[in-house]
TIVO-2410 file (N, C-alpha, C; in nm, 3 decimals):
# residues 55
REC num residu      c1      c2      c3 atome chaine
REC   1      M   0.084  -0.118   0.000     N      A
REC   1      M   0.000   0.000   0.000    CA      A
REC   1      M   0.089   0.125   0.000     C      A
REC   2      P   0.098   0.195  -0.112     N      A
REC   2      P   0.189   0.310  -0.119    CA      A
REC   2      P   0.144   0.429  -0.037     C      A
REC   3      Q   0.019   0.435   0.007     N      A
REC   3      Q  -0.027   0.548   0.086    CA      A
REC   3      Q   0.043   0.554   0.222     C      A
REC   4      L   0.090   0.442   0.268     N      A
REC   4      L   0.151   0.438   0.401    CA      A
REC   4      L   0.298   0.479   0.399     C      A
REC   5      N   0.355   0.496   0.282     N      A
REC   5      N   0.494   0.539   0.273    CA      A
REC   5      N   0.496   0.692   0.283     C      A
REC   6      P   0.545   0.750   0.394     N      A
REC   6      P   0.536   0.895   0.412    CA      A
REC   6      P   0.644   0.974   0.339     C      A
REC   7      A   0.740   0.907   0.279     N      A
REC   7      A   0.854   0.979   0.221    CA      A
REC   7      A   0.812   1.078   0.112     C      A
REC   8      P   0.744   1.040   0.005     N      A
REC   8      P   0.714   1.141  -0.098    CA      A
REC   8      P   0.607   1.241  -0.053     C      A
REC   9      W   0.510   1.197   0.024     N      A
REC   9      W   0.400   1.285   0.062    CA      A
REC   9      W   0.444   1.389   0.164     C      A
REC  10      F   0.534   1.352   0.251     N      A
REC  10      F   0.583   1.449   0.349    CA      A
REC  10      F   0.663   1.559   0.282     C      A
REC  11      M   0.744   1.525   0.183     N      A
REC  11      M   0.823   1.626   0.113    CA      A
REC  11      M   0.732   1.717   0.030     C      A
REC  12      I   0.627   1.661  -0.029     N      A
REC  12      I   0.531   1.743  -0.102    CA      A
REC  12      I   0.463   1.840  -0.005     C      A
REC  13      L   0.426   1.793   0.112     N      A
REC  13      L   0.365   1.880   0.213    CA      A
REC  13      L   0.461   1.990   0.256     C      A
REC  14      V   0.585   1.957   0.281     N      A
REC  14      V   0.683   2.055   0.326    CA      A
REC  14      V   0.709   2.160   0.219     C      A
REC  15      F   0.727   2.117   0.095     N      A
REC  15      F   0.755   2.213  -0.011    CA      A
REC  15      F   0.634   2.300  -0.044     C      A
REC  16      S   0.515   2.244  -0.035     N      A
REC  16      S   0.397   2.326  -0.061    CA      A
REC  16      S   0.381   2.432   0.047     C      A
REC  17      W   0.404   2.397   0.174     N      A
REC  17      W   0.395   2.497   0.281    CA      A
REC  17      W   0.509   2.598   0.272     C      A
REC  18      L   0.623   2.553   0.224     N      A
REC  18      L   0.734   2.646   0.204    CA      A
REC  18      L   0.697   2.751   0.099     C      A
REC  19      V   0.631   2.708  -0.006     N      A
REC  19      V   0.585   2.802  -0.108    CA      A
REC  19      V   0.479   2.895  -0.050     C      A
REC  20      F   0.383   2.839   0.022     N      A
REC  20      F   0.275   2.921   0.077    CA      A
REC  20      F   0.325   3.025   0.176     C      A
REC  21      L   0.426   2.990   0.254     N      A
REC  21      L   0.469   3.080   0.361    CA      A
REC  21      L   0.582   3.174   0.322     C      A
REC  22      T   0.649   3.150   0.209     N      A
REC  22      T   0.761   3.237   0.174    CA      A
REC  22      T   0.740   3.315   0.045     C      A
REC  23      I   0.669   3.262  -0.050     N      A
REC  23      I   0.655   3.328  -0.179    CA      A
REC  23      I   0.525   3.405  -0.189     C      A
REC  24      I   0.416   3.348  -0.144     N      A
REC  24      I   0.285   3.410  -0.165    CA      A
REC  24      I   0.259   3.530  -0.072     C      A
REC  25      P   0.289   3.528   0.058     N      A
REC  25      P   0.259   3.645   0.143    CA      A
REC  25      P   0.323   3.776   0.099     C      A
REC  26      P   0.449   3.781   0.057     N      A
REC  26      P   0.502   3.911   0.010    CA      A
REC  26      P   0.428   3.963  -0.113     C      A
REC  27      K   0.382   3.875  -0.199     N      A
REC  27      K   0.306   3.920  -0.316    CA      A
REC  27      K   0.172   3.979  -0.274     C      A
REC  28      I   0.110   3.921  -0.173     N      A
REC  28      I  -0.019   3.972  -0.127    CA      A
REC  28      I   0.001   4.104  -0.051     C      A
REC  29      I   0.104   4.113   0.031     N      A
REC  29      I   0.129   4.234   0.108    CA      A
REC  29      I   0.167   4.350   0.016     C      A
REC  30      A   0.235   4.323  -0.095     N      A
REC  30      A   0.278   4.428  -0.186    CA      A
REC  30      A   0.164   4.480  -0.273     C      A
REC  31      H   0.049   4.416  -0.268     N      A
REC  31      H  -0.065   4.461  -0.349    CA      A
REC  31      H  -0.115   4.595  -0.299     C      A
REC  32      S  -0.138   4.687  -0.393     N      A
REC  32      S  -0.192   4.817  -0.355    CA      A
REC  32      S  -0.322   4.841  -0.429     C      A
REC  33      F  -0.413   4.908  -0.364     N      A
REC  33      F  -0.542   4.938  -0.424    CA      A
REC  33      F  -0.529   5.063  -0.510     C      A
REC  34      P  -0.594   5.069  -0.624     N      A
REC  34      P  -0.580   5.187  -0.710    CA      A
REC  34      P  -0.645   5.311  -0.651     C      A
REC  35      N  -0.751   5.298  -0.577     N      A
REC  35      N  -0.819   5.412  -0.516    CA      A
REC  35      N  -0.815   5.398  -0.365     C      A
REC  36      E  -0.730   5.475  -0.303     N      A
REC  36      E  -0.722   5.471  -0.158    CA      A
REC  36      E  -0.844   5.542  -0.100     C      A
REC  37      P  -0.907   5.486   0.002     N      A
REC  37      P  -1.024   5.552   0.060    CA      A
REC  37      P  -0.985   5.679   0.134     C      A
REC  38      T  -1.069   5.780   0.123     N      A
REC  38      T  -1.045   5.905   0.193    CA      A
REC  38      T  -1.131   5.910   0.319     C      A
REC  39      S  -1.088   5.987   0.412     N      A
REC  39      S  -1.161   5.999   0.538    CA      A
REC  39      S  -1.289   6.078   0.517     C      A
REC  40      Q  -1.398   6.029   0.571     N      A
REC  40      Q  -1.525   6.100   0.560    CA      A
REC  40      Q  -1.529   6.222   0.651     C      A
REC  41      A  -1.449   6.222   0.756     N      A
REC  41      A  -1.450   6.335   0.849    CA      A
REC  41      A  -1.372   6.454   0.795     C      A
REC  42      A  -1.296   6.437   0.688     N      A
REC  42      A  -1.214   6.546   0.636    CA      A
REC  42      A  -1.301   6.658   0.580     C      A
REC  43      Q  -1.407   6.624   0.508     N      A
REC  43      Q  -1.494   6.727   0.454    CA      A
REC  43      Q  -1.638   6.686   0.476     C      A
REC  44      K  -1.711   6.775   0.538     N      A
REC  44      K  -1.851   6.746   0.568    CA      A
REC  44      K  -1.938   6.809   0.459     C      A
REC  45      P  -2.026   6.733   0.398     N      A
REC  45      P  -2.108   6.792   0.293    CA      A
REC  45      P  -2.206   6.894   0.349     C      A
REC  46      K  -2.225   7.002   0.274     N      A
REC  46      K  -2.316   7.108   0.319    CA      A
REC  46      K  -2.459   7.066   0.287     C      A
REC  47      T  -2.543   7.068   0.386     N      A
REC  47      T  -2.683   7.032   0.367    CA      A
REC  47      T  -2.770   7.155   0.379     C      A
REC  48      D  -2.856   7.177   0.282     N      A
REC  48      D  -2.950   7.288   0.284    CA      A
REC  48      D  -3.088   7.236   0.320     C      A
REC  49      S  -3.163   7.319   0.389     N      A
REC  49      S  -3.300   7.278   0.422    CA      A
REC  49      S  -3.388   7.299   0.299     C      A
REC  50      W  -3.491   7.219   0.288     N      A
REC  50      W  -3.583   7.230   0.176    CA      A
REC  50      W  -3.695   7.328   0.214     C      A
REC  51      N  -3.716   7.426   0.130     N      A
REC  51      N  -3.823   7.522   0.153    CA      A
REC  51      N  -3.941   7.486   0.060     C      A
REC  52      W  -4.017   7.391   0.103     N      A
REC  52      W  -4.132   7.349   0.025    CA      A
REC  52      W  -4.259   7.414   0.081     C      A
REC  53      P  -4.346   7.461  -0.006     N      A
REC  53      P  -4.476   7.510   0.043    CA      A
REC  53      P  -4.564   7.392   0.082     C      A
REC  54      W  -4.607   7.387   0.205     N      A
REC  54      W  -4.685   7.273   0.253    CA      A
REC  54      W  -4.835   7.307   0.259     C      A
REC  55      H  -4.887   7.374   0.160     N      A
REC  55      H  -5.030   7.404   0.158    CA      A
REC  55      H  -5.089   7.372   0.024     C      A
***
């Protein structure tokens, strides 16, 4: 039963985790968004009251 031989499967597991932990995270961290969000508190929109005739 070849499933019980841990030699090839353990190395595949180690190399796959090595790729996941060393190559992929810097690529994800280096990603930048094209439109950075601005603070909503920086500028408050001016609101005018509505002067509607209610009759």
